[in-house]
Residue, then its C-alpha position, 0 to 999 in steps of 0.5 A: m606884331k608891329s609892322s616894319i613901317e612902324l619900327v622904321d618910323k621910330m627913326t628921327a631925322y637926325e638918325v637918317c642924316c647921320p646913319e654912322d652915328d647909330k652907335l653908343h658913344e664913350e664920353c672920353g679918355v684921360f691920360g697923365v704923365f709924371l716925369s722924374d727929370p724936371q728938365r723934360d716936358a711931358a706934353s709931347l708924351t701926353y699928345y701921343g697918349l691922346l692920339s691912341l685914345q682918340h676912339r674914346g672921344q672926337e669932339s674936343a681935346g686938351i692938355a694941361a702941363v705944370h711948369e714952375k708951379t704954374i699950370e698952363c692949358r691948351k684945349g679946343m674942339g676937334l680931333v687931337g691932330d686938329v687942336f694941337n700941332p708941334d708949336t702948341v705942344a711945345q708951348l706946354k712946358g713942364p715934367a707933368a701933364v694931363g690930357h683929355v679927349r671928349y665925347s659929350t654926354a653930360g654937358g653940351s658940345c662946346v669949347e667951354n666943356a672941353q677938358p682938362f678944367v683948371s682952377r687957380f686959387k690962393l694955395g695953388s692950382i689944379a687941373v682935372a680930366h674926368n671920364g664918366t658921369l656923376t649922378n649927383a652933379d646937379v646937387v653938388r653944383e647947387l651947393l657950390e653955387d650957394a657957397g659963392i663958387g661960379f661955373t663956366s661950363s655945364s660939365d659935371s667935371e667942373v663940379i669935381v675940380n671946384l670941389i677939390a679946390k674948395n677943400y684944398k686948404k685941408g691938404l691934397e690927400k684930404a681934399l681928394t678923399d673928401t671930394i671923392k666921398f661926396i660925389k656919386g656915379s662913375y669916374a676915372l680921374v687924373v688930377l694935376t697939381d703943382d707937384a703931383l699927379v693923381g689918379a682915382r677910380d669910382p668904388n665900382g670901377i665902372r670906368p677904366l683906369c690903369l697905371g704904367k711906368l717909363t724906364e731909362g734905357s733898360k728896365s734895370e736903370g730905374t723909373a723915368g716916370w709914371i703914366l695914368a691912362s684910360e686904356s693900356c694901349a695908350i701906355d704902349a703908345v708912348g713906350g711905357e710898361f703896363v703895371r696894373d689897373i687902378e683898383p675900384g675905390e683907389v686913389i694913387i698920388i705920384n710925386n718926386e718922393e713916392v707913389l702913394s696908394f690908398s683906398f677911399s671906400e669900403k669894398t663894393r661890388r666891382a661893376v666894370c662897364s661891359f660895353e668897354y669890351v664889346y665896343f669902346a676899348r681898343p682891341d689891343s688893350i687889357i682892362d682889369k686883367v681881361d684881354v679885350y681882343g680875346s673877349r671879342i673872339r670868345a663872344g663870337e665863339i659863344l654866339g656860334r654855339e648859341s645861334a649857329v645858322s647854315a651859311d657860306l660866309v661870316i663877316g664882321v662889321p668893322d672894327s669891333g665886329v671883326p674879332a667876333a666874326i673870327g670867333y663865330g667862324r671858328a666855332t661853326g666852321t663857317l668861312f671868315g671873310l672881309g666883306i664890309v669895308k669901313s671908311k676911317y675918315v668919315g667924321r661922326t657929324f657927317i650930314a647928307p644934304d638931300q633925300a637922295m643922298r640920305e638913302k645912299a648915305v651908308s655907303v659913305k661909311h660902309n661899303v661891300i666887296d661884291r665878289e666876296v658876298r655875291g650868291k652866298r648865305v652871309v652871317v654879319i656879326d656886329d657889336s650892338i643894335v641901338r636904333g637899327t639904322t646901320s643894320r637895316r642899311l647893311v642888310s640892304i647893301l649886302r642884298n644889292a651886292g648879291a648876297k643870297e641870305v643875310h643873317i645878323r648876329i649881335c655879340s651883345p644882348p639887346v640894348r633896352f635901357p639908357c646908361y647913366f655912367g658915361i655912355d651917350t645912349p638915346h632915350r629908352k623910346d629910341l632904343i629899337s630893342n625896347g618893347n620890340s621882340v627879336p622876330e619884330l626886329c628881324k622883320s624891320l631890318g629885312a634880315d633872314s634871321l637875327a640873334f643876340i648873345s645871351v647875358e650869360g654868354l656875354l658874362e662867360s666871354l668876360d670870364a665873370d666871377e665873384e671877383h670880376s663882375y660887370c655893369l649890365g644896366c643897358f641890357t637888364g635895367e639893373y644898375p650897380i648904384p641908384v640912378s635918377g633922370e629918365t624914369r624906369g617906365e619911359 
């Protein structure tokens, strides 16, 4: 049995300085608009769409718009509201635009890797915004460099835009299909050309992408435009109507004449990222016909069924743990309360300047309502445990607030393996559930008990069946497609 000190020693200085970063992070969100009226500008709608996708990436933001056959792009480091203001948005003219918010996984955090990427060439210009990670990006990059094509960034998304540009002389549809058949991994793409907006999703549907439409006045007056977005909440944010999810392996081309859809791959096993529902997606989104909020409620109910404990109060770690706590309370008859408050204005790069502040750093991100927990047996519901730093500190501040018992329940299975498909996960050795038993973890965290939802329970919460299956690689080590990089034994 490992001691709690040995487990704590697995934390790095970075983790101690940045306790609020003890979560998995989505790589990015994409958004695109194509308006029927050539006199209207799409950039302002894209701006609002990106604001609604801000939870998917906070490092950089960008918008590219097409006007009179020319694509102009503005992008920079920071939140959407930091990068854009009314003047910069107004400079982006044209009835079609694509946008991107980024959290880096492939490529570093720098303005050179901010998206969209724009390529201008003899036959025209294109802009690409990409959510996901290519597993063969290095191979494709090397082939393109051998062909004389240069790169300005380390992002694998630039590989996609250069590959499309190289094949563009074959026509848009052929260039897209040739490119998409060549790349491997996870991707939800929005592509802007001189006269079209394009969306594409990888054959397994690992990363989400959906289609919406804008109407003029009443719905009966016709379509004013089309929207592509990572989540349906972004379509709602701009007054659009959700139409459907883009299917795995589907390409959709939107222009002034038609909305063309075709499949570029044979039917493969759908493997939507299960963490979209556990943590990443906004609760008001629907992904592949599954209601995110409802799935979190069900996960909490299943947790209650699988690992109930006698308690006076159940609380959720904001924000994603709250619906699961409601479900747990319903299933067990435990009173639900708001015992933990989260500051929404603390950036993820917060650094505590000295050791004394580091020890108190969790209170900057989370604080406890003392009178709600004092003298009570408390169940804390969270979405996941990655390095364990946040859970350990939450237990500490709950006990300091007078909680008599602290029981942790997690609405995902233990995260034991890295993700290769667009989620920023630590190396396997830094995942606290890798190689440590649940009792060992419980002792390390200082909790009275600890339990995770089972893999079967998670799948039940997602209404999994033959048509709706999920990627569980970070829990089981079994990935929907072959991966390279960190070896299985590390």
